[in-house]
N, C-alpha and C positions, 0 to 999 in steps of 0.2 A: 480501305482508305486511299484518296486520290494523292499523287505525287504532285508538289508545287514547287517547282525552280524558283518562283518569285520569292515565296515565303522563305524558302531556303537562303537565298542569298541576304535577304533582310537579316536574318540571324547571323549569317556568317560575317555582315559588314562588323558586327559588334563583337565578334568572337575573340576571346583572348588567345586562339590556338591557330589562327590562319595561316598558311604556310604554302610554299611554292612546290613547283613539281620536284619530285626525288628527295625530298626532305622528310624524314621520320618525324611526325608531329609529338612535342612534349608531353610530358604526363599533366594529366589535369583531374581534378576530383569531382564527384557526384556522389550523390546518396541514392542506390537503386539495388534491385535484386534481380531486375531485368536490364539488360541492353537493348535498347531499341530504337529504331529510327527510319529513314528513308534514305534510298541511293538514289540520286536524280541523274540521268545519262545525259551527257551533251551529244554522244554519238553512240551508236549501237543499240542492241535490244537486250533486254533481262534474261533472256534465255541463256542458261549454263552459269549465270552468277551466282557465287556463294559467298555468306558471310560467316566468317568464322571468329571465336572469341577463345584466347589462349590466357589461362591464367600464368602469370609471368613468374609466380612463385611455385606452382606445383605442377603447371603443365596440364593442368585440367582442360579439356577442349570440348566446346560445343559449336557446330556448324549447323546452317541450315542454307536451303536455296531461298533465293530472293522471290518475293511474289512478283506477280505481274504487274500491280500497282507500285514496286519499286520499295514497299514496306518490308522489314524484317523485325524480328522478336526473338531475342537469345533469351529464354525464361528460366527462371529460379538458378541462377548461377550464385555459387559459394562466394562471399565477399572477399575481395582482395583486388590487386592490379591486374588489368588484363589489356592484351594486345587485340585489337579489332581489325580484322583485315576484309578487304572486298576484293574477291579474285574472280578471275574465269580462266578457267583451264590452269595454266602455270603462270598467269600474268596476274600479279598484284596490281589492282586497280587503286587501292586506296588503304591506308593504313592509320589507325588512330590508338593512342595509349589513353585509357580511361581507369577509374578507380570505381569498382561496385561495393557499395555499402549496404548498410542495412535501412530498408524502409522505403526508398523511392527509386522510381526509375532512372536509368540513366540513358537520356536522348541523346544519340549520336547520328548525325547526318553527314552525307557524303554526296560530293558532286564530281562524278567520274566519266572518265572516256573509255569505252569499251570496245578495244581493237578486235578485229576479224580474226586476228591469228595470233598464237601464243607467243608473247613478246615478255621475256623476264625481267621486267622493268616497271617501276611504280609509275602509274599514270593519273597521280592526284592531280585534280583541279583545285578542289577545296574541300574542307570537313570541319567541323564543329562540334562541341559539346555544348548542350542548351544549358543555360543557367539556372533554369527554372523547370521543373518537372510538371509538364501540363496535363500529364495523366493522372495525378493524384489530387484527392480533395480532403485526404485526412488532416488533422492538426496534430503538432506537437515539434518535437528537437530529436533530431538524430545526431550524435557525438561519437567520435572515437577515441582511442587509447592515446592517439598522438596529441589531440586537443586538451584531453584531460590532464595528462602527464606534464603540460607546462602551465597549469594553473592549480592553486590551492584548493582542491576540491577533495573534501574528507571521503576517505576510501571505503565509502559503502555506497550501495544503489539507491538509498533516499537523497543522497546529496546530489547525485546526477539529475535525480528527477526534479529536485528543487531549482535547478536552473532554468526549467520551462516556465514560460510565462503563465499564469492561473494556478499555479501549485504552492502551497503554503504548508510549514511545518505544522503536524498535529501536535497534540497535548504529549508531554512526555510520560503520562501515566499510560499511553499506549505503547511506548517504546519509541524507536526512530522510526517514525511513521508520516507519511505525507498526504494532504487532502488535495484532490484534484477538482477544480470547478465547483467548490462548496460542499461537494459529498464527503461523508466521515471518512475516516481514515482506514475503514475495515470495506471498502467498497471497489478496492482496485484488484487487478490481475497482474502477476508477473509470468514471463516465460524466460527460459534460457534454452537455447539450441531447440527449440519447439516444445520443451517440457514446461507444462504448466509447475511453478514452484511456489505458489501462493499458500500461505499458512492458510489450510482449510479449516482447522479448527474453529476460528473466528474471523478470519479474514485479516488478521493484522500481519503485515509484513509478508516477505519473501525469503527463501533460501539463499543464503547469503554465500558467497565466494569471495576467496582472497580477490584484491582489486585487479591484482596483476594476471589473473585468469580469464579475466573479460577482454574481449577485443573490441565490441562496438555496443552502444545503447541506443535504444529508439523509445523515447518518451511519448506515449499516445495520450494528449490532454483531451481529445474527442474527435468526433466524427469518424470511429474507426469502421472497418467493414463487417461485412456479416460473418467473417472467418472469425472474428473476436467476439467473446460473450462471458456470461458469468461474472459481469463488474457492471457497475453504474457509476464508477469514478474514473479511473484512468488505467491505461496498461503501459507496462515497461516490458519492453522485448530486447533481450541482450543475447549476445553470441559469446561463445567463448573460443579462445585461441586453438589453432590447429596446426599441424606440421606442414613444413614445405620441402621443396628439393633442397634445401640448405641445412644443414647441421648447424643448429643454434643452441647455445648453452648460455644460461642465465642465472644470476645471483643477485639477491636484493636483501637489504637489512633495513630496518627502520627502528626508531628509537625516540620515544615519548615520554621523557623522565618527568616524575612530578614534581621536581626541581626547577623546571621549566615553566612550571604553571604559575599563574598570576596568585599572588595571596590577597587579593582584592575578593576575599569571601564576603557574601552578604548573608545578614541574619534578618530573622522576624520575630516579632514577639507578640504576646497577647495585648488586649486592651489597648488598641491604637499605638503600638509601639513601647509601652510602659510596663507591660507584665511579664509574665513567665515565656521562655523562650519556646518557639514553635518550631522553626527550621534554622539550621546554621551551618552553611556551607564550609565553615572552618574545619570540620571534621572529616572533609571530603578530600581524598588523596587518590591517585591514579598513574601507575607507570605501566607502559606497554613496550614489548619488544618483540620483534618477529622476524623471521629470516624465510625468505622465499627461493627455492631452488628449482629450475626448470630445463627441461631438454625437449629438444622437438626436432625432427626431420625425416627423412624417408627410409620406410622399410623397403620399399621397391620403387625406385625412381620413376617419376610421373605418375605412380600407380596407388601406392600404398604409404600414408602418412601417420606419425603419430606425434602427439604433443603432451607431456606429462609435467605434473608441479606437485611438490610437497612445501608445505608451509607450517613449521613449527611456531607456535605463538607461546609467549609467557605474558599474563598480566596479572597486577595486583591491583584491588582496589578497596579503598575504606569508603564508607557512606553512613549516613543517618538513616533511620528506616523507623516506620511506624506500619505494623503488619495488619492492623485492623481496617475492615472496610469504612470506617468512621474516621479516616485519617485527616479529612478536612475539620474536624472536631479536636482531634488529638495530637499533641506534640509528638515529635520523634521519641521513641523510648528504647531504641536499640541502635547500637553502633555495630555494622558488619564488616568484616574483613573477608572478602573474596580473593581467592588464588587459584590460577588454573593449575592443574593436575595433569591432564592428558588431552593436551589440544593441538593436534596433528591434523591439519587437513591435506588430504590427497585428492587429485583430480585429473581426469585424462580424457583426451579425446583420439579417436582411430578414424580414419577417412579411407576409403577404399574406392578408387575409381575402377569399377570392374570393366568398363570400356567408357567410351565417348556418352554413352546414353544409359550408364546405369551408376549409380554411387549408393553405397552402403556407409552408414556412418554410427560410430558408438560415442556416447558421452556419459560420463559417470563421474561422481565426485562422492568424498564423506567429509562432513564438515562436523563430525561428532565432538563434543567438548565435555570434558568433567571438570569440576571445580569443587572445592572446600569452601563454605562459608562459615567462619567462626563468629559466634554472636557473643555480643555482651551487652551488659544494660547501660543505658545511657543517664550516667548520674545526673548532669547539668548540661542542658541545652545551650544556654548562656554562654557558659564557659567552654563548650566542647568537651566536656570531660566524660571519658569512659567510665565504667565499672567493672564488676567482675564478670568472667565468662559465665554464661547460663546456657550454652549448647552449640550446634553447628549443624550444618546442612551439607549433604551432597547432591550437588545439582548436576544433572545429565540433560544436555541438550544437543540439538542438530540431529543428523542421521546420514543415511546415504540414499542416493539417487542414481539410477541406471536408466539408460535409453538407447534403443537402436532405431534408426530412421533409414528410410529407402527413399529414392528419388530415381524414377525411370522416365526417360524421353522416349516413348514409344514411336512417336513419329514427330515430324516437325511442329505439328499443332496439338498433339496429344501428350499430355504429362500427368503422370500418377505419383502419389507419395504416400508413405505410411509411417506411422510411429507407433512404438511400444515402450513403456517404460514405468518403473516402480520408484516410489518414494516411501522411504520410512524414517519416522522422526520421534524424538523422545523429548519428553517436557517433564521428567519426573524429579521432584525434590524430595529427599529422604532424609528427615531429621534424625539425629544420633540418638534422640530418646523421645519416646512417644509417651510419657507417663504424665507430664506435667501439662494440664488445660491452659489454652490461652486467657490472659487476664488483663482488663483495661479498666482504667479509673477515669470517669468523665464527670465525676462529682465537683458542683459548683455551688459556693468557692471550694477550690482544691484543699483536700484534708492536707494536715502536717505531715502525713505519712501516705503516700499513696499504696494503694492495693497492688502487690505484683505477684507474679507467679513465680514456680520453682524452675522454669525452663522457659525456651523460646516459644511455646505452644506452637500455633498453626495447624496446617493439615499435612497427610501424606497419603500415598497410595499409587498404584500403578497408572502412567500416564502417557500413552502412546498413539501414533497415527500411521496409518499406512494409506497410500493413495496408488492404485493401479490405473493406467492410461492407455487407452487406444485411440488413434485417429487415422482417418483414410480421406485423402483428396484427390480429386481428378479434374484436370484443366483442359480445357479444349477452346482451340480458337478457329475460328472461320470468318472470312470477311473482316468486318469491322469490330466484331464481336469476340470477347473472350470469356468463356462461361467457366465458372470454378463451382464446385459442388463438394461437399464433404460430410463427415460423420464422425462424431467422437463419443466416447464413452469414459467415464471415471467411475472407479469404486473406491469410495472413501470409507476406510474402517478407523473406528476411534477405540481404545480402551482406556477408560478414566474411571478410577475408584479415588473417592475422597473420604478421609476419615479425620475428625477432628483429635489431635493430641489430648490424651487424658480423658477423651470422651465428652468434653465440654469445653464451652468459649463464654468465659463471664465478662460482662461490662457493667461496672457500677455507675448509676446515675443519681440527679437529685430531681424529684417531682415537685414543682413549685405548689404553693398553697391554691388549692382551686383548680388545678391543672389536671388534664385528663391524659391517659393512653388510649389512643384510638385502636380498636380490633378490628376483625374483617367484616363485623356487623355492626358497627357503632362503636359506642364506647367501651372500652374494654375495664378501667378502672378510673377513678377519680380519686384525689386527694383532698378530701373534706376538711381537713384540719386547716387551723390557721398559720401553719408553719411549714417549711419545705420537708419533704419527705424522702429519705434515701431507700433506693431499690435497686436490684440487680436483674438482668437479663442473662438468661443461658440460652445460646442459639445453638442447637445441636443441627449440622449441616452433614448428614453421612449418606454414602450408597455409591451408586454407579455400578459400571459392567462394560459390556462390548455392543457397540451398535454401529450402523452403517448406513450410507447414503449413495445412491446410484443415481449419476447425472448424466445424461444423454443430451446431444444437440446434432441437427441438420442445419445445413445451410446452403443456399445457391446464391451466385452472385454474377452478374453480367457486367463487363467492362466494355462500354460501347463507345468507339469512337465515331460520334454521328457525323463530325465534320472535321475538316484539318484543324480548326480551333477549338473544338468543343468535345470533351470527352464526359460521359454519363455512366454513373455507377449505380446499379438497379439491383439491391440485393434484398434477401429475407432469410430469418433464421427462427428457427423453433426450438426451444430447451424443455427438457423435463427433468423434473427433481422428485426424488422420492426417498424419504428418510424412515428408517426403521429403529424401533428401540430395542431394548436388551431381551425382550421376550421374542424378538423377530416379527412382530406385528407392525404393519405400516402405521407410522405416527402421522405425517402429512405427504401428500401426493399432488403435484401440479404439473400441467404442462402448458405452457405459455401460448398466448395468442402468436400469428404469426407476425414476427417483429420486422418492420421494414427499416432498410439501411439504403438511404438515397444520399447520392452526390453527383456534383458537376463541377467541372474545371473549364473555364473558358478563357482563351488568349483573346484579348480584346482588340488588341492592336495587330496581331499576326505574325510578329516578330520572334516570338518565344521567349521573350524577357519579362513578361508580365502574366497574372492570370487573375480572374475573380472565381472565387470556388464558395461553394455551399454545400452543407451536408443537413439531413434531416433523418433522425432514429430514433429506436425504443431500445432500451436495455434492461435485462432483467438480472437478479441477483439471487443466487441460490441459498437455501437455508443451510446456515452454518452447522457443522457438527457439534458445536458448543450447545446449540438449542436442544439438540437431542438429549444431551446430558443432562440438561436442566430440566426438561420436560418428561422425558421417557427413559432414563436409565436406572429407575428406582430410588432416587435421592429422596429422602426424608428430611424435609427443611421446617423445623418449628422451633418458634422462640417462646420461651415460658419466663413468666414477671414474677419476682419474689420480693417479700421485704427480708429484712435480716437482722439479726441481733448482734453480730461481730463479723470480723474476717479473720481466716485462718492466715497467720503471719508466716508460716511456711511455704503454702503453695497457691495463697490469695483466695482459696474457696471460701464460700459464704458460711458462717456459723448461724444456726437457728432460722433456715430458710423456711419461709412459708409462703403459699401460693397468694398473691395479692388479692383474688376474688374467689377464696374459699377451696376451690379445687384447681389442680393443675390444667384440666380440660377447660374451666372457666377463664383461667389466667394465661392462656396460650393463643398464639397465633401460628397457624399451621399453612405454609406457602406451598408446600410439595408434599405430596405423600409417596411412600414407598411402591405403590401400584401404579405400574406405568400406564398411560392411557392408549387408546387407540384412534385411528384417525376418525372415526365415527364421533368419537367424543371430545375430540381436541381440535379437529378443523372445521371450521364453520364451512356449510355446504357452499356458500356463496364466495367462498375466499378465493382470491386470485394473487399470484406472487407479486413480490416487491418489484417495481419496474419505474424508469426514469424516461422522459421524453427529451430530446435535445436538438437544438436548432442552430446551427454556425452558418454566418456568412463572412467572408474576408477578401483580402485583396493582397497579393504578394507581387513583386517586382524588383528590376534593378534600376537604381538611379542612375548609374555610370558603371564602369568597369570593377570598382571597389566597393560602393554603397548600394545597399539593399535594404527595402522595407517591408514591413508585414503589418497589416492592421487586421483585426479580428474581433468579431462581436458574437457572444454565446448566450444562449438561454437554454436554461435546463430546469426540469420540474419533475417531482414526483407524480407520475400518473397514478400509481396504485402504492399505497402503505401497507404494510403487512407487520403485525405485532400481535403480542398476546394480550388478552384482555382477563384480569382477575377478580373482576367484581362480582357482584351478588348473583349474577346470572350465568356465571359460568360454573362449570363441573369443578369439583375439588382442586384440579391441576390447570386451573386457566384454560383460556380458549383462543386458538389462532384465528384472528380475523382481520378485514378490512376496516380500520377506524373509521366511522362515519356511514357506514352502511348496515343494513340489515343483517342479522347472523341467525341461521338456522342451524341446529346440533341435535345430538341425540343426548338425552339425559342419562346420568349414572349416578342415581340417588343412593347407590349401595359402595360407591367408590371402588369398584373392582377394575375398572379401566375399560369394560365393555358395555354398551348400550343396554339400556334396560327393556326396550320394546322397539319395535319397528317404526315408530311414529317420530318424525323430526319435529322439534319444537321450535319455532320462529320468534326471535325477539326483535322487536320494533326497535331501532336504533333512538327515535326521536322520544320514546316514551317509557324505554327501558334501559338499555346499554347508556344512551346518553353520551356518547363520545364524539368528537369533533373529527371531521375528515382530515386526513394527515396531510399537511402542507409543507413543502421544502421547495424552495425556488431559489434560483441562481441567475443574476446576470453578470455579465463582464465584456469589458471593453479591453481588448490588448493592443498596444502599439510597440513593435520592434523595429530597430535600427541596427544594422549589421554592418561592419567594415571589414574588409579582408584584403591586406597590404601585402606587401613583400616582407616588411618585419614587423609590422602592428596589425592586430587582429582582435576586434572587440564586439561585444553585442551590448545592447542597451534596450531594457523594455519597461515598460510602464503597463500595470493592469488596474483599472477602476473595476471594481466587483461590487456585488451587494448579495450576501445569502442571508435568507431568511425564511421564516416558517415557524410551524410548532414543534418539529421533532429534528434531530440532527441527521439521523439514518440509522445505520446498523449497530452503531455504539454511541454511548451517551458521557460527552466529555464534562457535563455539568457534575457528576458525581464519579466519573472515571470509570463507570460500569462497561466492562469488555463483552457483557452477554450479548452477541450480536443476534438481533431480532427478538431478544428477550428482555429489553431494559424496562425501567420503571416507566417509561413514556405508555401512556394509553392504559396502564393497569386499571386505573380508575379515573373518572371524570374529573375529580377535583384535582389530579396531578396536571391535567390540560388545561384548566382553567388561568389564563395568563401565560400560558407557554408560547403562543404568537409573538414573535420579535426577531431581533438579529439573533443569527446562530453561532455557535462557539468557533466555528471556522470561517466567520466573515472578518475580512481585511479588507477596508475599503480602498485603501491605496497600499500597492507594493512595488518598488523599484527594484529593478535587478541591474548589475552593470558588471561583465566579467571579461575577461580578455588576457592576452599576453603582447610581451613586447620582445625581440629580438635585439638585446644591447649590441652585441658583437656576436661573432660566429658560435661562440662556445658558450654564451651566457644568455639566458631567457630568463623575464621577470615576469610573474603572472599575478593577477588579483580576482577576487570575488567580492560582491559586495553587494547587500541588502539593505534597504530601507523599507520599513513595514509600518501601517498604522496599528494601532492595538486592538487586542481582543475584547470584544462585548462582556461585559460586566453586568450582573443582576443581584437581586437581594432575595435571598430564596428562605422560605420558612417552615414552619409545621404546623401552622394553623389553617383553618378552613372556617366559613361560616354557616357549615352543616356538620352535623354528626352521622347522618343518614348512611348506612352501610352501603346504600345503592351508588351514593356519589363518592364517599371517602372510605377507603379502605385502611389497613394497618400500618401503611409505611409509604415513604416516596415524599419528595421536597415539593411544596407548594408555592405559591406566589403572593401568600399572605402573611402577614406579621400582626400578632397580639401586641398591642402597646400596654405600658403599665397600667393604664386606666380600664384595660378589658377591650378597647376598641380594636377593630382590625383595620389596617392598611394594607393597601392591594400594590405590587409592584410587577409589573410585567416583565416577560424576559427582556433583558438587555436594557433596562429603563435607568440604568446605574453608570452609564456611560462606557468607557473602555480602559483599557491598560493603557500605558505609556507606549509611545512609538518605539520601536526598536530598529537600532543601525549597527549593521555589523559589517567589518572590512576583514577579509583574510588576503595574505600576501606570499609570494613564493619566488624562490630563485632556484634555476637548473644550471649548473654548470657542468660541461661535458669536456672530458680530458682522454688521453692515453696514457698507459703504462705498459712498456713491453708489448706495443701494438695489441692491447687490450683496452676495449673501449670502456669507458668508465663515466658514471653521472654521480654527480654529489646534488642533492635537493635538501631546501630547507623551506617547510612550510610552517607559516606562523597565522595562527586562527585568533579572530577577534583583537586584532592588533591595538586596536584602541581600548582595550579592556572594559567596553561598556557593560553596565551591569543592571539594565532595567528589567523589572519584574515581568515574567511571561504569562504566569498565572497567579491569580489572587483567590483567596477564600470568599466565597460569595453567600455562604451559609448564615444567616443571621440568627436565626433561634437555635436553641441548645440542640444537643445532640439527641437521637431519638425521636426525632420530630415532636418534641414536647412543646406544645402552645405557650407561649408565653416566656419561655426560658432564653437565655441569651449565650450565643456562642463566644467566648471570650477572644477567639482567634479570627472573627470576622474583620476581613481588610488585610489579615497579615498575609504575605506572598508565600506562595507554595514554590514556584521556581522562577530562576533568573537566567538571564543569557549566561552562556558558559564561559566562565574566565578565560583570559588568555592563555594559552599553550602553544607548544611549538613541537614538530617533528622533524627530525634529522633522518636522511636516508642516503645511501650509498648502492648502486646498481653497478654489477660488473657483467659485461655480454660479450660473447665471442663465439 
C-alpha cells in the first residue's frame, strides 16, 4: 500500500489525540486484534525504522521493520492496552498508546522525522488513531467489561448479544437463546478463547461462564469471514480474563432475593379467560446468591501469567410445570422446587510468552452443576395451590472445557496458530423413582376427577456429550495482500439413552362424534357413534446409545488493500459433515460446495472517518447430534390407541384397555423403529446440506468527535433446506432430503436398515412426495446512532425487519420442538399447506436504547431499554381436506379448522395478527468508594423497572389435543409466557 501524507493529514486534523513534539499521547480506544497503519516521513528514509507494540499490563512485545512503502502491521496481538513506538536505532521517533480489543483492527498512523544519527529524543510531528476501521467489512457489536459493568445487562452471554441490532429474544421454550437476523435460535455459534462452546447436541445455547470471567465480547450479526462456519445465524466470540504483571485480587457478591421481585404475577385461563387455570406466575419464586473470588498475576514477570476464579452459587426456584409434549393443550399439573446442591464454577487461564515471537496459552473451566428438584402435584392453578409430593429429580448439567493454543510469529510476514481442546457436558436428569408411568388427562369436557399417576413420570437415562477440537491456521502477508488459510476438525460424541418411567406414557382424550384418528396411511379409527368417545394413547419412546459426528473445514481468505481507500476480502470455505449411528454405520454424509465469503470496505472521502461496506456469503449448518439420536440410535417410538372401561386410581393406568381397531398393530402409529438406518436408506442421493445466502450493504461514519452513525441493510434467504420426510414414500425411519426436490433412495422393505438391492428408486416430487420448497427469507434495515462524551455515552438503534417463509429453521417455535433438523416441518405435505407467512422470530420494529452517565466521579447510572413489536400469531388445527396417507400422516399441526357444521376453514401462518408490543426498561447504579485503601464498588441493577407484563407467547392451537379434527382446545388464546416481572440484584465488589 502506498503511503499518503495528504490522507494522513486529513485524518489528523480531526483526531482527538493530536499532540506536539516531546509529548506522550494519551490513551485512546479502538477495537482490534491487529495494530496497523502508515508511518509517513517528513525527512529521512524508512531504512532501519522499526515499529514496536508493548502490552502495558504484561510486557508482551512485538516488533517489526517498517515496510518500504511506510506501512506496518503488528498482527494477532492479545487484547489489552499497548504502547506503540516508532524507532530508528536508539531514537524514538513517535509514540502512541492504544487499546487492542476484540474484532477490529486498530489503525494508528504516524508522521515523523527520521534523523540520520541516534538522538534519544521523541521526534513526533503528528500521530492519530483512526476512528473507523477501514479494513473490516463484517457486521456486529464489540463491547468490553468496562462498558457492560456500568449498564444493567443481565449477567449472561445472550443478554450481551441482544444489545446488537437485528438480534431478538427467542421463545423461552428453548431456554435463554437469541435469534440473529430471522434465523432460528439453534443456528448460532459461540467461541470463548478460540474454543467453540456451542451446544452441539441441538445448537441451543453456549457454554456459560460467570460474567466476571469474561473480558470482551464480539457479536457478529452477519458478514463474517471464511474463518467462521457451522452457523447460519450469528456468531458470538468472547475472551476470558488473563493475568498481568500486576497482582490483582478480587471478590464479588451478588444477591437477587425473591422478596424484591414484583408480585405482579400473571395468570391465564381456559375459554377466553373464564375457565380453568392454565398458567399462573403466582407460584413462581426465585432467589439467587453467588460469590466470585479471583486472583491474577505474574508467575514470571513479563513472561508467564495466570488468572483463576472460583464462583460458588446458591439458587432456589419454584415454578409450575407441564411435563407433556402437549403442554399447549394441558394446564400445568406439577409444582417443582429446584435447589442447587453442588454449584461451584472454576476457571483459569495461563499465558506463556516463550519469546517475543512465540506464545502458548491454556484456557479451562468447569461449570458442572447438580441440583435436586422436588416435585409436587399442582392441585389448583387458579389459586396457585400445591398438593402432595409425588417425586424428585437429580439434575446434572454443565461439564469441563480445556484447551491449549499456540501462536508463532515465524517472520514479520508469517504467523501460524494452532489449538487443541476438549469439552465434556452432562444433561442427565435422574428421577428418584422410575416405576410410575407418565399420566395426562386431556378429556373434554374435563371429568370431575382427572386421571393422575402415582409419581412424576417422565424419562430417564444416560445423557452426555463430548467434543474434541483441533485447528491450525497460517497467515502470510506480502505486498497489499494478507492470506489466511486454516483447517478445523471436531469429533463430537454423544451418549443418550431414553426410557419412559414405568414403561409407558398415557394421555386420555375425547374423540368427538364422527371424528377420526389419522394414521400413517390414512384414517386409523373413526368414532361412528352419535356421542363423544373417550380413548387413551400410550406412547412408548425408548432406546438410544452412543453415536458420533465428524466435522471438518478448510478455508482460505485474502485481505487485499487494493488502494489506500479500498480493502477487499475474498474468502472461500468448504465444510464436511459426517454422522454415524449407534451401529457405527454412516447415517448422513455431506461435503459442501465452495462457499464464497466476499467483502469490501471503501472510504469515500479518504479522511478515515467513514466507510461504505458490503458483504456477500454463503453459510452452512451441520446436522446436530440430536438428529442422530432421533434417527439412528435405536429409538423405538410407537403410539397405540385404546378404548378403556375405567382408570386405576392408584397409578392412572387404564382398566379394560382394548385396541381401537381390533389389534395393536392396526391401532398403532410407528414413528421410528429400533433398527438404525444407514446412509443408503436414509439420505436422499441428491440431498445437499442446509445453507443460507446473505447480502449486506452499509455505511458507517463519524458525524463529529462525539457522534457516529451506522446504517445497514441485510437480505438473507435459505438456499437449501434440509429436513426429514416421513410420508408414504420414505422407508420406515423417514428420509433426509431437500424439500421441493426429487429424491432418490435405496428401499428397505424388511426394515433392517440396509438397502434391499443395488438399485436407487427416484421419487418425483411433483407427483409423489409433493413437498414445497423450503422458504425462509429475511430483510432488515438497521439505523444506529452512538454518542461518546466525557461523562455521557449511549447507543440508539432501530431495526425494521421482515422474516417470512414456510419454516423457521433448525427448530420449531410453533410447537416448541427442539429436534434440530427433524421437526414436524416437511414430514407430510399437509403440514406445509398454509405454512407460508410471517415466521415466529419476525419482529417488524425493534428499538434499543442503552448507555451510561457519570453523575459524579464515584457514581455512574446506566440504562438498557427495548421496545419491540409483537410475535406473529396463527390458528393451528388438526384437520385437513384429505385423509390420503400420501398427503397427511398421523401427526402434526395443520392450518385447517373443522367448524361445527363440518366445513373447513383455512388460516395460513401468521394470519391472526401479533401479540402486543413489549417495552422493557432496566436501570443500574454503580457507586465506587475506598475502605482502608481497598477499592470497593456497590451496584444495584433493577430489571423491568416499569413492571410491564405483556404476554410474549400465546396458545395458537385451536383444535383439540392429538390433532383431533373438530375438537376444541379450551386453552386457545391463553398466554403461555409474559415479560419477566420486575426484580433487582444487589452487588458488592472488592478489588486490591
